[in-house]
ROSE-4610 file (N, C-alpha, C; in Angstrom, 1 decimal, always signed):
// ROSE-4610
residu = [M/M/M/A/A/A/P/P/P/A/A/A/G/G/G/L/L/L/I/I/I/V/V/V/L/L/L/I/I/I/A/A/A/C/C/C/E/E/E/T/T/T/R/R/R/R/R/R/E/E/E/P/P/P/E/E/E/L/L/L/M/M/M/L/L/L/D/D/D/G/G/G/P/P/P/S/S/S/E/E/E/V/V/V/R/R/R/V/V/V/D/D/D/H/H/H/L/L/L/G/G/G/P/P/P/V/V/V/P/P/P/A/A/A/P/P/P/R/R/R/V/V/V/V/V/V/L/L/L/G/G/G/D/D/D/G/G/G/E/E/E/V/V/V/P/P/P/E/E/E/G/G/G/L/L/L/I/I/I/W/W/W/S/S/S/F/F/F/S/S/S/R/R/R/P/P/P/G/G/G/V/V/V/A/A/A/S/S/S/I/I/I/Q/Q/Q/H/H/H/G/G/G/T/T/T/L/L/L/L/L/L/A/A/A/E/E/E/G/G/G/P/P/P/G/G/G/E/E/E/V/V/V/E/E/E/V/V/V/V/V/V/A/A/A/E/E/E/W/W/W/E/E/E/G/G/G/E/E/E/R/R/R/V/V/V/A/A/A/W/W/W/D/D/D/L/L/L/V/V/V/V/V/V/E/E/E/L/L/L/R/R/R/T/T/T/E/E/E/L/L/L/S/S/S/F/F/F/V/V/V/D/D/D/A/A/A/P/P/P/A/A/A/A/A/A/L/L/L/A/A/A/V/V/V/G/G/G/D/D/D/A/A/A/V/V/V/D/D/D/L/L/L/H/H/H/L/L/L/T/T/T/A/A/A/T/T/T/E/E/E/G/G/G/G/G/G/V/V/V/A/A/A/V/V/V/D/D/D/A/A/A/K/K/K/A/A/A/I/I/I/D/D/D/W/W/W/T/T/T/S/S/S/S/S/S/D/D/D/D/D/D/A/A/A/V/V/V/L/L/L/L/L/L/V/V/V/D/D/D/A/A/A/G/G/G/H/H/H/L/L/L/K/K/K/G/G/G/I/I/I/A/A/A/P/P/P/G/G/G/T/T/T/A/A/A/Y/Y/Y/V/V/V/T/T/T/A/A/A/S/S/S/A/A/A/Q/Q/Q/G/G/G/A/A/A/S/S/S/A/A/A/M/M/M/I/I/I/E/E/E/V/V/V/T/T/T/V/V/V/H/H/H/P/P/P]
num = [1/1/1/2/2/2/3/3/3/4/4/4/5/5/5/6/6/6/7/7/7/8/8/8/9/9/9/10/10/10/11/11/11/12/12/12/13/13/13/14/14/14/15/15/15/16/16/16/17/17/17/18/18/18/19/19/19/20/20/20/21/21/21/22/22/22/23/23/23/24/24/24/25/25/25/26/26/26/27/27/27/28/28/28/29/29/29/30/30/30/31/31/31/32/32/32/33/33/33/34/34/34/35/35/35/36/36/36/37/37/37/38/38/38/39/39/39/40/40/40/41/41/41/42/42/42/43/43/43/44/44/44/45/45/45/46/46/46/47/47/47/48/48/48/49/49/49/50/50/50/51/51/51/52/52/52/53/53/53/54/54/54/55/55/55/56/56/56/57/57/57/58/58/58/59/59/59/60/60/60/61/61/61/62/62/62/63/63/63/64/64/64/65/65/65/66/66/66/67/67/67/68/68/68/69/69/69/70/70/70/71/71/71/72/72/72/73/73/73/74/74/74/75/75/75/76/76/76/77/77/77/78/78/78/79/79/79/80/80/80/81/81/81/82/82/82/83/83/83/84/84/84/85/85/85/86/86/86/87/87/87/88/88/88/89/89/89/90/90/90/91/91/91/92/92/92/93/93/93/94/94/94/95/95/95/96/96/96/97/97/97/98/98/98/99/99/99/100/100/100/101/101/101/102/102/102/103/103/103/104/104/104/105/105/105/106/106/106/107/107/107/108/108/108/109/109/109/110/110/110/111/111/111/112/112/112/113/113/113/114/114/114/115/115/115/116/116/116/117/117/117/118/118/118/119/119/119/120/120/120/121/121/121/122/122/122/123/123/123/124/124/124/125/125/125/126/126/126/127/127/127/128/128/128/129/129/129/130/130/130/131/131/131/132/132/132/133/133/133/134/134/134/135/135/135/136/136/136/137/137/137/138/138/138/139/139/139/140/140/140/141/141/141/142/142/142/143/143/143/144/144/144/145/145/145/146/146/146/147/147/147/148/148/148/149/149/149/150/150/150/151/151/151/152/152/152/153/153/153/154/154/154/155/155/155/156/156/156/157/157/157/158/158/158/159/159/159/160/160/160/161/161/161/162/162/162/163/163/163/164/164/164/165/165/165/166/166/166/167/167/167/168/168/168/169/169/169/170/170/170/171/171/171/172/172/172/173/173/173/174/174/174/175/175/175/176/176/176/177/177/177]
x = [-5.2/-4.3/-3.1/-2.3/-0.8/+0.2/+1.0/+1.8/+2.7/+2.9/+4.1/+5.4/+5.7/+7.5/+8.3/+9.6/+10.1/+11.2/+11.3/+12.5/+13.6/+14.9/+15.9/+16.6/+17.0/+17.8/+19.2/+20.0/+21.1/+22.1/+22.6/+23.2/+24.9/+25.6/+27.1/+27.9/+28.7/+29.5/+30.5/+30.5/+31.6/+32.7/+33.8/+35.4/+35.7/+36.1/+36.5/+37.7/+38.6/+40.0/+39.8/+40.7/+40.9/+41.5/+41.0/+41.3/+42.3/+43.3/+44.5/+44.1/+44.7/+44.4/+45.5/+45.4/+46.8/+46.0/+46.8/+46.4/+47.8/+46.8/+47.8/+47.5/+48.1/+47.7/+48.2/+47.4/+47.7/+48.8/+49.6/+50.6/+51.5/+52.9/+53.8/+54.8/+55.3/+56.1/+57.3/+58.5/+59.6/+60.8/+61.7/+62.5/+64.1/+64.4/+65.4/+65.6/+66.7/+67.1/+67.3/+66.7/+66.7/+65.4/+65.4/+63.6/+62.9/+61.7/+60.5/+59.2/+58.7/+57.4/+56.2/+56.3/+55.2/+53.9/+52.8/+51.9/+52.2/+50.9/+51.2/+50.3/+50.5/+49.6/+49.1/+48.0/+47.5/+46.3/+45.7/+44.7/+43.2/+42.2/+40.8/+40.9/+41.3/+41.5/+42.3/+43.2/+44.2/+45.4/+45.5/+46.9/+47.7/+49.2/+49.9/+50.2/+50.4/+50.3/+51.9/+52.2/+53.6/+53.7/+54.9/+55.1/+55.0/+54.6/+54.2/+55.3/+54.8/+55.9/+55.8/+57.1/+57.2/+57.5/+57.1/+57.5/+57.6/+58.1/+58.3/+57.6/+57.4/+56.7/+58.3/+59.3/+60.5/+61.6/+62.7/+64.1/+64.6/+65.3/+66.5/+65.4/+64.0/+63.9/+63.4/+63.0/+63.0/+63.0/+63.4/+63.9/+63.4/+62.9/+62.7/+64.2/+64.7/+65.6/+65.3/+65.5/+65.1/+64.0/+62.7/+61.7/+61.3/+62.1/+62.2/+62.2/+61.5/+61.2/+62.3/+63.2/+64.2/+64.1/+64.0/+64.0/+65.6/+65.7/+67.3/+67.8/+66.4/+66.9/+65.5/+65.8/+64.5/+63.7/+62.6/+61.5/+60.1/+59.3/+58.3/+57.7/+57.2/+57.2/+56.1/+55.3/+54.1/+54.9/+54.5/+54.8/+53.9/+54.1/+52.9/+53.5/+52.1/+52.6/+51.3/+52.1/+51.2/+51.2/+49.9/+49.7/+48.9/+49.0/+47.7/+46.7/+47.7/+46.6/+46.0/+46.1/+45.4/+46.7/+46.4/+47.2/+47.0/+47.7/+47.7/+48.9/+48.5/+49.6/+49.4/+50.8/+50.7/+51.6/+51.5/+52.6/+53.9/+55.2/+56.0/+56.8/+57.1/+57.3/+58.6/+59.7/+60.9/+61.7/+61.1/+61.8/+63.1/+64.0/+65.1/+65.3/+65.6/+65.7/+67.1/+67.6/+69.0/+69.3/+70.1/+70.4/+71.9/+72.2/+73.5/+74.1/+75.1/+75.7/+76.9/+77.4/+78.6/+79.5/+80.9/+81.6/+82.7/+82.8/+83.7/+83.6/+82.5/+82.3/+82.8/+83.3/+83.6/+82.5/+82.2/+81.5/+82.0/+82.9/+83.7/+84.8/+85.1/+86.4/+86.8/+88.3/+88.8/+88.5/+88.3/+88.6/+89.6/+89.5/+90.8/+91.3/+90.3/+90.6/+89.8/+90.3/+89.7/+89.9/+88.8/+88.8/+87.9/+88.1/+87.3/+86.3/+85.0/+83.9/+83.9/+83.4/+83.4/+81.8/+81.3/+79.9/+80.1/+79.2/+79.0/+77.4/+76.9/+75.6/+75.4/+74.2/+73.4/+72.4/+71.9/+70.8/+69.8/+69.0/+68.3/+69.0/+70.0/+70.9/+72.2/+72.5/+73.6/+74.7/+75.7/+76.5/+76.8/+76.7/+76.7/+77.6/+78.2/+78.9/+77.8/+78.0/+77.4/+77.8/+76.8/+77.2/+76.5/+77.3/+76.6/+76.1/+77.0/+76.7/+76.5/+75.5/+75.1/+75.7/+76.7/+77.1/+76.3/+75.8/+75.3/+75.7/+76.1/+76.2/+74.9/+74.4/+73.2/+73.5/+75.2/+75.8/+76.9/+77.1/+78.5/+79.4/+78.8/+79.6/+80.3/+79.8/+80.5/+81.3/+80.6/+81.2/+80.9/+82.1/+82.1/+82.4/+81.3/+82.0/+81.8/+82.8/+82.8/+83.4/+82.7/+82.7/+83.5/+82.8/+83.0/+84.3/+84.9/+85.5/+85.5/+85.4/+85.0/+85.9/+85.4/+86.2/+85.6/+86.1/+86.1/+86.1/+85.3/+85.4/+85.1/+84.1/+84.0/+83.3/+83.6/+82.6/+81.1/+80.6/+79.1/+79.0/+77.6/+77.0/+76.4/+76.8/+76.2/+75.8/+74.9/+74.7/+75.1/+75.7/+76.2/+75.2/+74.8/+73.7/+74.5/+74.9/+74.6/+73.8/+73.4/+72.1/+73.0/+72.3/+72.5/+71.3/+71.1/+70.3/+68.6/+68.3/+67.3/+67.3/+68.5/+68.6/+69.3/+69.8/+70.5/+70.8/+72.0/+72.3/+73.4/+72.8/+72.9/+74.1/+74.7/+75.6/+75.4/+75.6/+75.9/+77.3/+77.8/+79.4/+79.3/+80.3/+80.3/+81.7/+82.0/+83.3/+83.6/+85.0/+85.4/+86.7/+86.7/+87.9/+89.1]
y = [-65.8/-65.1/-65.8/-65.7/-66.3/-65.0/-65.6/-64.4/-64.4/-63.0/-62.4/-62.4/-63.0/-63.1/-62.3/-61.9/-61.3/-62.3/-61.8/-62.7/-61.7/-61.8/-60.7/-61.7/-61.0/-61.6/-60.4/-60.9/-60.0/-60.8/-60.0/-60.1/-59.9/-61.0/-60.8/-60.9/-60.1/-60.4/-61.3/-62.6/-64.0/-63.4/-63.7/-63.5/-64.9/-65.3/-66.5/-66.0/-66.6/-66.9/-67.7/-66.9/-67.5/-68.7/-70.1/-71.1/-71.7/-72.3/-72.8/-73.6/-73.3/-74.2/-74.6/-75.5/-75.9/-75.8/-74.8/-74.2/-75.2/-76.2/-77.1/-78.5/-79.3/-81.0/-81.6/-82.4/-83.2/-84.3/-84.4/-85.1/-84.5/-84.6/-83.9/-85.1/-85.2/-86.5/-85.5/-86.0/-85.4/-86.7/-86.2/-87.2/-86.9/-85.5/-84.8/-84.6/-83.8/-83.6/-82.2/-81.3/-79.8/-79.1/-77.7/-77.2/-77.8/-77.9/-78.2/-77.6/-78.2/-77.0/-77.5/-76.9/-77.3/-76.6/-77.3/-76.4/-75.5/-74.3/-73.0/-73.2/-72.7/-72.8/-71.5/-71.3/-69.9/-70.1/-68.9/-68.4/-68.6/-69.0/-68.8/-67.3/-66.5/-65.2/-65.3/-66.2/-66.7/-65.8/-65.2/-64.4/-65.8/-65.5/-66.5/-66.3/-66.7/-66.6/-66.2/-65.5/-65.6/-66.2/-67.1/-67.9/-69.2/-69.7/-71.2/-72.0/-73.1/-74.1/-75.4/-75.7/-77.0/-78.3/-79.1/-80.7/-81.7/-82.7/-83.9/-85.1/-86.0/-87.1/-88.2/-88.0/-88.8/-88.0/-88.1/-87.5/-88.2/-87.2/-87.6/-87.5/-87.0/-86.6/-85.4/-84.6/-83.2/-82.3/-81.2/-80.3/-78.5/-77.7/-76.3/-75.4/-74.7/-74.0/-72.6/-71.4/-70.3/-70.2/-70.6/-70.6/-71.8/-72.4/-73.2/-74.8/-75.4/-76.7/-77.6/-78.5/-79.2/-80.6/-81.2/-82.9/-83.1/-83.7/-84.2/-85.9/-86.8/-87.9/-88.8/-90.2/-90.8/-91.2/-91.3/-91.9/-91.1/-91.1/-90.6/-89.9/-88.6/-88.2/-87.2/-87.1/-86.0/-84.8/-83.5/-82.3/-81.7/-81.1/-80.5/-79.2/-78.0/-76.7/-76.3/-75.7/-75.1/-74.0/-73.4/-71.8/-71.9/-71.1/-70.9/-72.2/-72.9/-74.3/-74.6/-74.7/-75.3/-75.9/-77.0/-77.7/-78.3/-78.2/-78.6/-79.6/-81.0/-81.5/-82.0/-82.8/-83.3/-84.0/-85.2/-86.0/-85.3/-85.6/-85.5/-87.3/-87.2/-88.6/-88.5/-88.8/-88.3/-90.1/-90.0/-91.0/-90.7/-90.9/-90.8/-91.4/-90.8/-91.6/-91.3/-92.5/-92.4/-92.8/-91.8/-91.7/-92.2/-92.8/-93.3/-92.5/-92.1/-91.5/-91.9/-92.1/-92.5/-91.3/-91.6/-90.2/-90.6/-89.8/-89.8/-91.1/-91.6/-92.9/-92.8/-93.7/-93.8/-93.9/-93.2/-93.6/-94.7/-95.0/-95.8/-96.6/-97.8/-98.4/-99.2/-99.4/-100.8/-102.0/-102.9/-104.2/-104.5/-105.2/-105.3/-104.4/-103.0/-102.1/-102.3/-101.7/-101.9/-100.8/-100.4/-99.3/-99.5/-98.9/-99.2/-97.9/-98.5/-97.6/-96.8/-95.6/-94.9/-94.5/-94.3/-94.2/-93.2/-91.9/-91.3/-92.0/-91.6/-92.0/-91.0/-90.5/-89.6/-90.2/-89.8/-90.0/-88.9/-88.5/-87.3/-86.1/-86.1/-85.2/-85.0/-86.0/-85.9/-86.9/-86.6/-88.0/-89.3/-90.5/-91.5/-92.5/-93.2/-94.7/-95.5/-96.0/-96.9/-98.2/-98.8/-100.2/-101.3/-102.4/-103.9/-103.4/-103.1/-102.4/-103.8/-103.9/-105.0/-104.4/-105.0/-104.4/-105.3/-105.0/-105.9/-105.4/-105.8/-105.7/-106.2/-105.3/-105.9/-107.4/-107.1/-107.8/-108.4/-109.8/-110.4/-110.4/-110.7/-110.7/-109.7/-108.5/-107.1/-106.5/-106.3/-105.6/-106.1/-106.6/-107.8/-106.5/-106.8/-105.7/-106.6/-106.5/-107.4/-106.2/-106.2/-105.4/-104.0/-103.6/-102.1/-102.1/-103.1/-103.2/-103.7/-102.7/-102.8/-103.5/-104.4/-104.7/-105.1/-103.9/-104.3/-105.6/-106.6/-108.1/-108.0/-107.2/-107.5/-106.1/-105.8/-104.6/-104.9/-103.7/-103.4/-102.5/-102.3/-101.5/-102.3/-101.9/-102.5/-101.4/-101.7/-101.1/-101.5/-100.8/-101.0/-100.6/-101.6/-100.8/-101.1/-100.1/-100.2/-100.1/-100.9/-100.6/-101.0/-100.5/-100.3/-99.8/-100.1/-99.6/-98.9/-99.8/-99.6/-98.2/-98.2/-97.1/-97.8/-97.1/-97.7/-96.6/-96.6/-96.1/-96.4/-96.2/-97.0/-95.7/-96.5/-95.8/-96.6/-96.0/-96.8/-96.8/-98.3/-97.9/-98.8/-97.9/-98.6/-99.1/-100.5/-100.9/-101.2/-100.6/-100.1/-101.5/-101.9/-102.7/-102.2]
z = [+30.5/+29.6/+30.5/+28.9/+29.2/+29.9/+30.6/+31.2/+29.9/+29.7/+28.7/+29.2/+28.0/+28.2/+27.8/+27.7/+27.4/+26.3/+25.4/+24.3/+24.1/+24.3/+23.8/+23.1/+21.9/+20.8/+20.9/+21.2/+20.9/+19.9/+18.8/+17.9/+18.3/+18.2/+18.2/+17.4/+17.0/+16.0/+16.4/+15.7/+15.8/+15.2/+15.7/+14.8/+14.4/+12.9/+12.5/+11.9/+12.5/+11.8/+10.5/+9.7/+8.2/+8.2/+7.7/+7.4/+6.8/+7.1/+6.9/+5.4/+4.4/+3.0/+2.5/+1.5/+0.4/-0.8/-1.5/-3.0/-4.0/-4.5/-5.1/-4.8/-5.4/-5.3/-4.0/-3.6/-1.9/-2.7/-3.7/-3.7/-5.0/-4.8/-5.8/-5.6/-6.8/-7.2/-7.9/-7.5/-8.6/-8.6/-9.6/-10.0/-9.8/-9.3/-9.0/-7.4/-7.3/-5.9/-6.1/-5.2/-5.1/-4.9/-5.5/-5.3/-6.0/-5.3/-5.6/-5.5/-6.6/-7.1/-6.3/-5.0/-3.9/-4.3/-3.4/-3.5/-2.4/-2.5/-1.6/-0.5/+0.9/+1.6/+1.8/+2.0/+2.0/+2.8/+3.5/+4.2/+3.4/+4.0/+3.0/+2.5/+2.2/+1.9/+0.6/+0.4/-0.2/-0.1/+1.3/+1.5/+2.0/+2.1/+2.3/+4.2/+4.9/+6.6/+6.7/+7.4/+8.2/+9.1/+9.3/+10.5/+10.1/+9.2/+9.2/+9.7/+10.2/+11.1/+10.1/+9.7/+9.1/+9.5/+9.2/+9.7/+8.8/+8.9/+7.9/+8.7/+8.3/+8.9/+9.0/+8.2/+8.3/+8.0/+8.1/+7.9/+6.6/+6.1/+4.6/+3.3/+3.2/+2.1/+1.6/+2.2/+2.1/+3.4/+3.0/+4.0/+3.7/+4.5/+4.1/+4.3/+3.4/+3.2/+2.8/+3.6/+3.1/+2.5/+2.9/+2.5/+1.0/+0.8/-0.3/+0.1/-0.3/-0.3/-1.1/-0.4/-1.0/-1.0/-2.2/-2.1/-1.7/-0.7/-0.3/-0.6/-0.8/-1.0/-1.4/-2.1/-2.6/-1.0/-1.2/-0.7/-0.4/+0.7/+0.6/+1.7/+1.7/+3.3/+3.1/+4.3/+4.4/+5.1/+4.1/+4.7/+5.6/+6.3/+7.4/+7.2/+7.1/+7.3/+8.6/+9.7/+11.0/+11.3/+11.5/+11.6/+13.0/+13.9/+14.4/+15.1/+15.6/+15.5/+14.6/+13.3/+12.0/+11.5/+10.7/+10.0/+8.7/+7.6/+6.4/+6.0/+5.5/+5.1/+3.7/+2.7/+1.5/+1.6/+0.5/+0.5/-1.0/-0.6/-1.4/-1.6/-2.9/-3.4/-4.2/-3.8/-4.8/-5.0/-6.3/-7.0/-8.0/-7.7/-8.5/-9.6/-10.8/-12.3/-12.5/-12.9/-13.1/-14.5/-14.9/-16.3/-16.5/-18.0/-18.2/-19.7/-19.7/-20.7/-21.3/-22.5/-23.0/-22.9/-22.5/-22.6/-23.6/-24.4/-25.7/-26.3/-26.9/-27.4/-28.9/-29.7/-30.7/-31.6/-32.8/-33.7/-35.0/-34.9/-36.0/-35.4/-35.9/-35.8/-36.5/-36.6/-38.0/-37.0/-38.2/-37.7/-36.8/-35.5/-35.1/-33.9/-34.2/-32.9/-31.9/-30.6/-29.6/-28.5/-27.8/-27.1/-25.6/-24.6/-23.7/-23.6/-23.3/-23.1/-21.8/-21.8/-20.4/-20.0/-19.1/-18.8/-17.9/-17.4/-16.5/-16.4/-15.0/-14.4/-13.6/-13.1/-12.7/-12.2/-10.8/-10.1/-9.7/-10.2/-9.6/-10.0/-11.0/-11.7/-10.8/-10.3/-8.9/-9.6/-9.9/-10.1/-9.5/-9.7/-8.7/-9.8/-9.1/-9.8/-10.3/-11.4/-12.0/-11.5/-10.9/-10.5/-11.6/-11.6/-12.1/-13.6/-14.3/-15.7/-16.4/-17.8/-18.3/-20.0/-20.5/-22.0/-22.7/-24.0/-25.0/-25.9/-26.9/-28.6/-29.5/-30.5/-31.0/-32.1/-32.6/-33.7/-33.0/-32.5/-31.8/-33.1/-34.1/-35.5/-36.0/-35.4/-36.3/-34.7/-33.9/-32.8/-31.1/-30.7/-29.4/-28.4/-27.0/-25.9/-24.9/-23.9/-22.7/-21.5/-20.8/-19.6/-20.0/-20.7/-21.2/-22.4/-22.8/-23.9/-25.0/-26.2/-27.4/-28.5/-29.2/-30.4/-31.7/-32.8/-33.9/-34.5/-34.9/-35.6/-37.1/-37.6/-39.2/-39.4/-40.7/-41.3/-40.9/-40.8/-40.5/-39.4/-39.0/-38.0/-37.1/-35.7/-34.7/-33.4/-32.5/-31.4/-30.1/-29.2/-28.0/-27.1/-26.0/-25.1/-23.5/-22.7/-21.3/-20.3/-19.9/-18.7/-17.3/-16.7/-14.9/-14.3/-13.2/-12.0/-13.0/-13.8/-14.3/-15.5/-16.1/-17.0/-17.9/-19.5/-20.3/-21.1/-22.0/-23.1/-24.0/-25.1/-26.4/-27.4/-28.3/-29.3/-30.6/-31.5/-32.6/-33.4/-33.9/-33.8/-35.4/-36.3/-37.5/-37.6/-38.2/-38.2/-39.8/-39.8/-41.3/-41.4/-42.8/-43.0/-42.5]
């Protein structure tokens, strides 16, 4: 006869901390400075943990101010949230878009009239200096443009385009006799 053994099973409740998770995309792309629509950092039960510690893989691209993620400059950065030894991360890509706009551009000129054109430039919604502007006229026989100086040559309609920093703006100008 085999010896009788005693097997004792003890059921213990194990406590598992909620897991830190990302609720949203693992990469966010923006073309402006300021507040960013960031993914939420939540626990496994959907609750937002108190006391998240934020860090960034490089300075100058983003920051957290009063609980809001802000894009501060162009670049790519890993955004990290830590809580009770757990960590989640996602990538933020800030590619600022340059926009050009004509300021008080004329819709019409008389033959022989000349005006200086003016532009505003913004990058990510912030005013910047437009550098190395390339000026073109769609018809030099009607309208000449040189370094922003516009001159009516002959009756007709032409388009003036200003290009700089990957952006462009265009106006239509009619030259009258």
